[in-house]
N, C-alpha and C positions, 0 to 999 in steps of 0.2 A: 498604500493606496487604501482609502477607506471604504467600507462595505456600503452599498447602496441600501441595506436593509434599514428600516425604521425600528426603533428601540421597542415600540408597543406593538409590533405585529410579527415578532420573530418566528412565532410558531406558524403563521401563515406562510411566511416567506420559506420556512423550512420545507414546507409541504410543495411550493413551487420549485425549489431546488431539486427535491426527490424527483418530481414528475420530469423536470427538464433533463436531469441526469439520465433518466431512463431513455427518454427520446434520443438525447445524443449519443448515447451508447448504441442505439439501434441504428441510427441514420447518420451519425456523425455531425459534427457542429455546423458544417456548411449546409448540410442536408436537412437541418432543422430550423424552422422559421418561428419567430415570435408568435405568429398567429396560430401554428400548431401547437406551441406550448401553451398559449392561452385557451385554446380549445380543450386540450388535456386536461387543463386545470379548472374547466367549466367557468371560464372567465371570458370577458371581452378583451380585445387587445389593449383598449384604453384602460381596462381595470388592471391588466397585467402591469402596464407602465405605471401604474400608481404605486405598485411595490418594487419594480425593476428599473433601474436607471437605464440600462441597455443590455443588448445580448452579451457583449463581451463581459460586462460587470457580473452578469449572471454566472457566466463560465469561471470567472475569477473567484466568485463566492463558492461555487461548487468545489473547485480544487481546494480552496483555503479551508473548507470544511473538512475535505478529505485528508489534508495534511495536518490538521488540528486533531482530528480523531487518531491518526497515526502516531503523532508526537504524545498524545495522551495516553493511548493504549498500548504503545509499544516503547517508544524511547525512553519516556520518563519512568517506566517501570524497569527497565534493565540497565539504565545508565549507572544507578548506584552498586550495582553487583560488583564486588572486588575481583573475582576471578575471570579473566577475559575469555577463556573458553565457555564457561557456563553462561556468561553474558550473551556471547553470540549464539549459543544454543538456544537460550529463551527467546532472544530477539527473532531468530529464525521461527519459532514456533508461533510466537504472537503475531508476527507478521504474515504468516500463513494464514492464521484465524481470520486476520482482518480481510485479507484478500478474498477469501471464501465466504466471508459473512456479510454483515450489514453495509460495509463500505466498498463493496466490489465494483459497483458502478463508478464511484469517485476515483478509485484507483485506476481503472479502464481510462477514464478522461484524463487523468493526470499523465498516463504514459502516452495517449494518442494524440492528445490536443495541446500538449504543452508549447508547440511553436506557433499555436494560434494567438495566444496572449501577445500583447505588444507592450512596450514601455515600461512603465514602473510596475505594472502588474506581473508582467512576465519575470523581471528581475527579482520580484518579492517571492514568487514561487519558486524559481531557481535556486535563490538562497536557501530556502528550506530544504529542498531536494538535496542541496550540496552538503547541509549539516548532517544528513543521514550517512552519506558517502564518507564524509570525514570521521564519523563516528565509527563505522565499520572499518575504515583503514587504520584508525588508531587502535581499535581493539585487536585486530589481527596482528599489528606491529608489536603490541604488548604481549601478545600470546607467543610470538616469535622470541621476543627479547627474554622472556622469562622461562623459555624452554618448554612451554605447554604445548606448543605444536612444531612441526618440523619447519625449517625455513621457507618461507614464501614470500612473494612479492605483495605487500599489502593492498595495492590498488587492483591488481588481478584478482586477488582473493575476495575483495569487496565487490567488484563487478560480478564475479562468477556467483557469489551468494545472491545478488540481486537479480541475476538471470534466472536462477532457479525458482526464486520466490515470486517475483512479479509476473510471470507469464503462467502461473498455475490456472489462472482463470480460462486459458484457452482450452484446456482439456478437462479440468476437474467437473464432475457432475454431482451437485448436491444430493441427489437421489440415488447416486451409484453405490455400488458395494463398499467403496472406501470412503471413509468419514473424513472430516477435516483434521481429526486428531491423528488418524493413522497416517495421513499423508504427511503431516508435521513430524511425526516420528520417524517415518521412514527417510524422509529428506534430510533430518538433522544427522540420522546414522550415515547416510550416502555420503554427505560432505565431510563430517569430522572424523570418520572413521580412517579416512586416508590422510588427515591433517594431524591427528594427535601424535605427538612424539613418542617414540618407544620408552618406556619406563616413566613416563610422566604421571603426575598424580590425578590423571582425568578420572571423572566418575564412570562407573560401569556403563558400557554401550547400552542403548535402549534394544529391546528384543525387536527383531525384524518382522514386518507384517507377513502373514502367510501369503505364499505366493498366488492362492486362488483369488485373493482379493484384488488382484489386478484387474480382473474382469470388471470391477466397477468404473474403471477409467472409461470404457466405451460406451 
């Protein structure tokens, strides 16, 4: 599916997507009208439609932007790593920083509005999401096969990984005592301490965050 964005106004369209993503996160897709998006962008509705083909196209472009950021900032960086455990550790760290950072709105929309898209647009986003699941499954399977972690079912491990990472936005407070880095380090330890096979050549475990830092989650 082709983006409705024109090549000569990409910066303006990115600002529209940013505003629309904020409103959709607050109110949901169905609860956000094009009139409200236009007003928040300080545009007329007609002016908004100069940049946007329709509301579903805008939702698709927001999701595509989020997936592209994820692929560039996470997958492309960890895929070449030869060791499967270190690959998974770094993948979790980078994914957590993405979820708690600049793409948090897009991640929330991908999670909550995935069923809103239809046809080719939905299939396109689903295929990109499945690529990540396959990457995790393959990495866990390789780690088991090479004796780096104890035997686990790769699909269960992959979705457990995703469940830990993708729902951080529900409780993480950017201005709390816990930083995104502390959360990432703690969650990597939490998952992989129980997975690393005894006697494997795993790197030393990260130091645990001080218990008092848990106060920052509230």
